[in-house]
N, C-alpha and C positions, 0 to 999 in steps of 0.2 A: 854755837854751833848752828848750822843753816837750818835746822828745823825750827828754830825759834822764830823765824820771820813768818810762819803761818800759824794761823789762828783757828782754834776749835770753832765750828759751825755753832751759831746760837741755837738753843732749843726754844721751843713755843712757850711763852711764859703764861701764867694764869690761865692754863688750860687742863681740863679734865679729858684725859683720852678715854675712849672707849673701844678704839679697834683692837687692843691687845687682847680683850676677852671674846673676840669674835672668830668665826671659821668662814673659810670660802666654802659656798655652798652651790655655786652654780659659775659656768664660765662666763667671763665678761665679754662685751663686743670686741672683737679684733678688728684693728685697721692696720693692714700691711703699708709699710711705707718703703719697701724694697726698691720701687721702681723711681722714687723721689730722692729719700734720705739715703737709702743703700747705694743708688746708682752714683750719687755725687761723691761717693767715697771711694769709688773705683779708679784705678790708674787708667784704666781705658773704659770709658762709659759704654754703656750698651747703645747697640742700633736699635732702630725702630723694630726691626725684624726680631730681634733678641728679646727687646721689651714685649712684644705681643705674646711670644712664646712663654715667657716670664709670667706675663698676666694670666695666660691660660692655665699655666701650672697652679698659681694661687687660687684661681676659681676651682680647680679640680680639687684643690685641698680644703674648699669650703669657706674661703674669706668672701665676706659679704659687702666690705668696705676696703677700698683700694686706693690710696694716694698714688696717681699715676704719674704725675707730672708738676713742675714748677713753670707753667707756660710762658710767664713774662721773662724769664731769664735764660731760656733756651729755645731756640727754633725747632730743634729736634723735639722736645717735650711738647712744644704747640702742636707741630704735625702729628706726633703719636696720639694726643687727645682728640684732634680732628679725625684721625682715622678710626680710633675706636668708636667714636659716635656715628660718623657719616657711613660706615661699612657695618654697622650694626653688630659689632663684635662683643658688646657688653651685655651678660644675661640680664633678663628682665628685674631679677632679684638683687642685683650687685649694684653698690653706689661707687662711683669714681670720683675721686676727691683730687683738688688741686689746690696747691699752697701759693698764697698770695701776699706780698708784703703791702703794708698799709699805706699806699701811694696810688694816687689817681690814676696815673698813666699805665700802671702795672695791674690794677684791678681790671680797668678797661680791657687790656690784652687778655687777661685771664678768663673773663667773662666771654669774650670772642671765642676763646678756645673752646668753652663749654656749651655753646649755642648748639640747643637742639637735644641737650642731654636728657635721657629717661629719668636718671636717678643721680644726683649730683652734690657733693659737698663742697662748699666754697670755705676755704681755711685761710682765715685772715691773720695776720700776726704783727705785731711790733715788739722790740726789746723793750724792757721795763725796768731794768734793774740800775741801782744808782750810779755805777760807773757809766754805763753805756748812755743813760739820760744825760749826765753832766759832761762827760769827755767826748764820746763818740757822736752823739747828735746835739750836744750842747743845747738842749732843752729844759724847760721847766716841768714839774710835775704836770701842770695844768696843759701844756703845750703836748706832752706824750698821751694825755687822756683825749685831747682834741684830734690827735692824730688817728687813734682807734676809732672813735666815735664817728668822726666825718668819713673815715674809710669804710666802716660798716653801712653808714648812711648810703654812701655812693654806691656801694656792692648792692644794696637792698633796691636801689633805684633802677640800676642796671638790669636786674634780674627779676623784676616784678612781674613781666609778661612771659616769663619762663612758664613753658607748660608741663615740664617734668616735675618730679618731686625734688624739693630743694631743701638741704640742711645748712644751716651756717655755723662755721666753727669760728671761735675765736682763741687766740693763745696770745698770753703775755709772755713772749718768747723766752726770757730769762727769768722764769717764774723761780728757779730754784736758788737765785741769789737777789730776789725782788723783795723787799719788805711787804709782810703780809699786809699791812693794813692799805697800803698803796696798790698791791695785787687784787684786793678784793674791791676796792674803790673802782679801779678801771675796768674790771670784769662786770661790775653792776652797772656801770654806765653803758657798757656795750650791750648788755642783756635789755637796758632800757630801750635801746634802738630796735633790737630784733623783736621784743615782745613775745618770747616763746610762751607756748600753751603746754598742757599735758599731751594733746594730741598731736601738736607741731613744735618739737623740743627743738633746742639748739645745744650745740655742744661747746663746753668750755674745757678747753685742753691746758693742763697744768704740767708743764715738762719739766724735767730734770736736763735741760738743755746741756749744761755742764753738770756733772755728778759731783756735787760739792759736799753734801753732807750724807751722814749715816742713814740707812734705810728707815730706821725708827723716826728720826727727825723728818724725813720725808712724809712718812705716813701721818705724823702729828700735824703737819703743814697741810695735806690733803684734808685731813677730817677737820681742821679748823676752817679752811674755805668752805667746805661742804656745809659747815654750821652756819656760815656768814654770807653766802652768796644769795642774792635775791631770787625768789621764786624756784627754789631748789628743784620742787617736784616737776618742773618743766624743762630741767637740765639733763643733758648727759654729760656726767664729769669724766673726763678722759685724762690720761697720764701718758707722757713719753719720755720714759726713762733713758738715759744714755749710760754708759758703761765706764766711766773714767775711772772709778774706784773699784771696778769689778763685781760691782752689787746690783746690777740693773734689775735682775731677776727678782732678788729679795726687796728691792724697792718697789718693784710693780705688785709683786704679792701683798705686801703690807699695804700699798695704796689701795687695793681693792677691798682689803679688810676695813680701811679708813673710809669707804664710801665710794670709790671710782668705780664707774660702770664700764669702762672701756680702756683698752690700752693699746698704744701705737708702738709698732716694733717691725723688726726684720726676721728674715729666716736666718738662722744660726747667729744672729747679732751683728750682721754686717753693718759697717757704719763708719763715719768718721771718728778720728782718734782711737778710743778704746773700743768703739762701736755703739750699737743700739741695744735696746732690750731684745734678747734672743725669744721670739714667740715659740719656737719649737721646744726649747728647755721649759718655758713657762705652761705651754700645754701639757707636756709630758708630765710636768710636777702635779697638776691638778688631776691628771689621769692616774697617776700613781696613788692618789688619795681617794679614788672611788668615784670621781665626778667626770661627767661627759665633758671633753674638752671643747666639744663643737667644732673640731676639725678632723679632717681625715688623715690619721697618722699611718694609715696601714700601708702606704707606699713610701715611706720615708727614706729608704735607702735609694729609691730611684729619684726623689726631690734632691738628696744629697749629690748624687751623680750629676744631675742636670745643673745644680748650683754650683759645684765646683767647675764643670765645663763650661758654663756661661760667664762666670765672674772671675775665673782663674784664682780663687782663694780655696786653698786646701782646708778641709775640716781636720781638726786636730783628733788623732787617734783615741785619745780619752776625753773628747767632748761629751757632755752628759747624754746618755740614752741612743745617740746615733753615731758615735765615732767607732771606728773598726775594731777596737780592743776595749769597748766600753764595759763588756760582760766578762771580760778574760780575766782569768786568776791564774798567778804562777806559785803564788805562796802556799805552803804545804798545808797550814791550819785553815787557810780560806778554802783550799780545794776539799779538804775533808769535810767541813761543815756544808760547802755547797752540794757534795755528792749524798751526805745524808739527807739534807734538807729535800733534794730531788726525789730520792728513794721514798722518804715518807710522803711527799706531796703525791707521787703516783700510787703508792700503795693504798693510801687513805683516799684516794679519788677527791682530793680537797676542794671545796668550792672557792675558798680564799687563798691568793697567793701569799706565802710567807716563805720564802726560801732564803739563807742567809746570803748576804753579799749580792742580791739580786733584786734591785728596786721593782723591776717588772718583769714579766715572762718574756724572754726574748722571742718566743714565737707570736707574741701579740703584735709585733713588728714584722711578722715573716722571716725572722732570723733563726736559724737551726741552734742545736744546742753544741755543735762541733768546736765552737771556737771559746765556749765558756770555761774549759780548763786545758791549758797547755803547759807541757812539761820541760821544765830546765833543772839546772843544779839545785834551785831553791824549793824545787817541789818535793812532795811527800808521797807516802803511800795512797793518799786517796786520789791523787790526779790520775795516776797510773791505773788504778782500780775502776775509775770513771770511764776512761777511754775503753778500757776492755770490756766493762759491760753495757757502754753505749754503742759500740761500734763492734764489738767481736760477739755480744750477746751472751755473755757469760758472766755468772755472779761468782765472785770469788770468796772463799772462807777469810775469816779475819787473819789466820796465819798466813794464807796465801797472798793477801795485800801486803803484810808486814815483808814477807820474803821477796816477793816479786818487785815490791819498792824499793828494797835494796838493790837489786839487779838494775833497775832503771835508773838509780841515784848514781850508781857507778858508771853506767854509759854515758850520762849526761855530763858527769865530771870530766871523764875522758874526752868527750867531745867538745867541752866547753862552750856548747851552743844548745838551742832547743832542740829537743827531740821531736820530730814528726810524729803523726798518727801512725804511719805505716811502720816507721821504726819501732815504736811501742809495741805494735801487733807482732812484729817479727820476733822481737825479743820474747814476748810472751809464748810463742809457738816453741822457740828453743827452751824456755822454762818449762813449759808442759812436758816435753820431750825428754828432759833431763830430771824429771821428778815424777 
């Protein structure tokens, strides 16, 4: 059968993992790559004006590191970078980042783009996995290492007189398919060039460029690297998970448990193939665990509307936390539990949120409760009574809930469509009049 041509991704051998016994206690450093990685995945790439508006949205959300461009590959990206710097459009506490392939002519172009930057991250990369080394580049291990080392030396030489605050980032671009011994060897050689200190750190970025392994294997690889990288206390270990297996968020969470300090991703997971790490879901996930996400999520519906308008990508109605119907229940059993949970939460004036089927309080992101429960033929008495109590301000007895639930169910079965809030209220008025 065709599945037999695929092999299970190898686990990390002779390794005692520790991440599985840990908890996330604080948000990592976020780096948005929307304007570079996300943009290159769009059918119609953004204009400079759209990118500026997008950049301002990211700043408003609280991102302090934003990868803005690939200036050696795109004149639009080069001009965007110059505009941000020359027109002083970058807040003083925000780093802008550029992606740079480890080739001298492209390094030079990228450094020119960043001239005069106040806070800049120079993100150098080269592919490192076996297939790309042998087939794509036709180079030996030593030649691939030399490419990275010479590239970083040249980058440091060109930026030595920069007056702004500079961070260097190195990525073994295909880390997820790279032999770990080779991955740590090439990273350590680049670390030797940068010579980071605890005061002046560098970033080692370990991406799932192609998400080939399960999240637990990725976490093992991140922890193994953290334990074997030189001068670990002077490094910011970063991850860049893609979503080819649909588990980028899980991979990122486990990677943070495994020692990663930083995550790169995009709003709503936009990116090539199956996309990037969804930073919105990641941030809400830790928010729902009582951890400050360090991002402003209060206006997320506005962000979603802007994202959809700008990228022409529609967010799925069941997208975690932000989909139009993410808090909506039609099932009778779910509705009954939600209603009772909400009643208890309010009556007891609870400090901690614990309502069945609602991972967070919708009001935390300025959503009302009107769409939590909607009624169709699958709904039960709880749904109808919730709507009456919520919008008609009437508390029904248990017997009234049962009897009125039958009325609503008959109406929805007859209509064969969802009943609106107004239709349910009208049915309740008739029910009261007849009883």
